[in-house]
C-alpha positions in Angstrom: 3.2 -1.4 -3.6 0.1 -2.0 -5.6 0.0 -1.4 -9.3 -2.9 1.2 -9.1 -0.8 3.3 -6.8 1.5 4.1 -9.7 -0.8 3.5 -12.7 -3.3 6.3 -11.9 -0.7 9.0 -11.5 1.2 7.7 -14.5 -2.0 7.9 -16.6 -2.7 11.4 -15.4 0.8 12.6 -16.2 0.2 11.3 -19.8 -3.1 13.0 -20.1 -1.7 16.3 -18.9 1.3 15.9 -21.2 -0.9 15.2 -24.2 -3.0 18.3 -23.4 0.1 20.5 -23.0 1.5 19.2 -26.3 -1.7 20.0 -28.1 -2.1 23.5 -26.5 1.6 24.5 -27.0 2.2 23.0 -30.5 -1.2 22.1 -31.8 0.0 18.4 -32.0 -3.0 16.2 -32.6 -0.6 13.2 -32.1 0.2 14.4 -28.6 -3.5 14.8 -27.9 -4.5 11.4 -29.2 -1.4 9.5 -27.9 -1.1 11.2 -24.5 -4.7 11.6 -23.6 -5.8 8.3 -25.2 -3.2 6.2 -23.6 -3.4 8.1 -20.3 -7.2 7.5 -20.0 -6.8 3.8 -20.8 -4.2 3.6 -18.0 -6.4 5.5 -15.5 -9.2 3.1 -16.4 -7.0 0.1 -15.9 -5.7 1.5 -12.6 -9.3 2.0 -11.5 -10.3 -1.5 -12.4 -7.3 -2.8 -10.4 -8.3 -0.6 -7.5 -11.9 -1.9 -7.5 -10.7 -5.5 -7.8 -8.4 -4.9 -4.8 -11.3 -3.6 -2.9 -13.1 -6.9 -3.6 -9.9 -8.7 -2.3 -9.0 -10.0 -5.8 -6.4 -9.2 -8.5 -7.3 -7.9 -11.9 -5.0 -9.6 -14.3 -6.8 -7.9 -17.2 -5.8 -4.5 -15.8 -2.2 -5.7 -15.3 -2.0 -6.8 -18.9 -3.5 -3.6 -20.2 -1.1 -1.6 -18.1 1.9 -3.6 -19.3 1.0 -3.4 -23.0 0.4 0.4 -22.8 3.7 1.0 -21.0 5.7 -1.3 -23.3 4.2 0.4 -26.4 5.0 3.8 -25.0 8.6 2.7 -24.2 9.0 1.5 -27.8 7.3 4.4 -29.6 8.9 7.2 -27.5 12.3 5.4 -27.6 12.1 5.4 -31.4 11.1 9.1 -31.3 14.1 9.9 -29.1 16.5 8.1 -31.4 15.1 10.1 -34.4 15.0 13.5 -32.8 17.5 13.3 -29.8 15.1 15.4 -27.8 15.1 14.7 -24.1 11.6 16.3 -23.6 9.2 14.6 -24.0 10.5 11.5 -25.9 13.3 10.4 -23.6 11.5 11.2 -20.4 8.3 9.3 -21.4 10.4 6.4 -22.7 12.3 6.2 -19.5 9.3 6.4 -17.2 7.4 3.9 -19.4 10.4 1.5 -19.3 10.4 1.7 -15.5 6.6 1.1 -15.4 6.9 -1.8 -17.8 9.5 -3.4 -15.5 7.2 -2.8 -12.5 4.2 -4.4 -14.3 6.2 -7.4 -15.4 7.3 -7.8 -11.8 3.7 -7.6 -10.6 2.6 -10.3 -13.1 5.6 -12.5 -12.1 4.7 -12.2 -8.4 1.0 -13.0 -8.9 -0.3 -9.4 -8.8 -1.1 -7.3 -5.8 -0.6 -8.7 -2.4 -4.0 -9.2 -0.8 -3.6 -8.9 3.0 -5.2 -11.5 5.2 -8.7 -10.6 6.4 -8.6 -9.3 10.0 -10.9 -11.1 12.3 
């Protein structure tokens, strides 16, 4: 599976979650954190998709994705420890931990598998 297949939906989930947090509770932190990080991830996924279309890997995109997911794992994990609230802290921390593991795996296995050119 290619990183952009998961990164773009993951980023969109964060954007929607940030918007919902802002609308429901007026949380500017949710707006900035969710929408900001989500848009960075969508952009990184798009860069990876475009590189794949050129039959290359975008290691810059993989690094950006890994850093964002690891930061969210840490920040939302801390928030869960402080508040013990499953939603959204534990859910986002769990999803982000899985994504961090996936991105580390992709980096360790040299990025996206580029299929041989059909002749």
